[in-house]
N, C-alpha and C positions, 0 to 999 in steps of 0.2 A: 832593565834596559834590554829587549830585547830585539832580536838578532833582526827582525824589521827595521827597525831606528834606526842599527847599524849600518845597515844597505844603505838607508836613506840616508843617513850622515853622509856617505862616503860618494853617493853618486847625486848629490843637488848640492848645490850653494851655499851662499851666507847664512841666506834665511831658511835654508831646511825644507823650500817648495817645488826651488827653481831646477827642475832637470839642468844637468851642467853638463853640455858634449863633450868637455875635455878630460871630465871624471868618466863618464864615460868611455871613452876610447881608451883613459888608462887603464881601466878594468875590463874592457875588451882585449887589450896587448898584453897585460898580465898573465890573463885566462888561455892567450893563445901560448904565448912561452912555456907555461908550466905544459900546456895542454899537451904542448910539442913532446915533453920530456915523458910524461908522462905515454904519450905512446910509444916513446922510443923504447923503455923499459919495458911494456909488456911487451913489446915488439924483439926480448932479449937483445937488441941494440946497445950499443955502449952509451953509456950517460957520463959526457962530463961535468962533473960539479962544479966549475972551475969556470965553464964557458957558458953554464945555467948562472953562475952567480953573477957575470958577467953581462949578459944578455936581461936579466929582472933589474942590474944598476943603472944599466941604460935605459931602458923604459922607465925606470921610478925615475932617474934623473930631466929626461927628456918631457916628462910630461909635469915633471914639477917645476919648472922652468916654466912649463906653456901655464900652468896656471899661475906661478907668480906674472907673466908678464900683465894676465887679465884681469887679476884681483880687482881694480881698480872700475870692470865694468858688471860686475856682479851685482842682480839686488839689493838691496842693505837688509841688516836683519833686524825684525821689529821687535 
């Protein structure tokens, strides 16, 4: 399995072909939180690992609930 396949599976619905806005939102949020932490570290600012972990947990939890709530609306796997 290539990296392209993994990324496609993360960003598409059950069918593996239809892009999912909820999953794209999750990826963007995750990148924003990690990007902010990297920027703070590069700028020699303090990075509180506990706050980083909490922020990532909130993003994962909120998007997990959103994806669970819309699971019945995804195109079926063929």
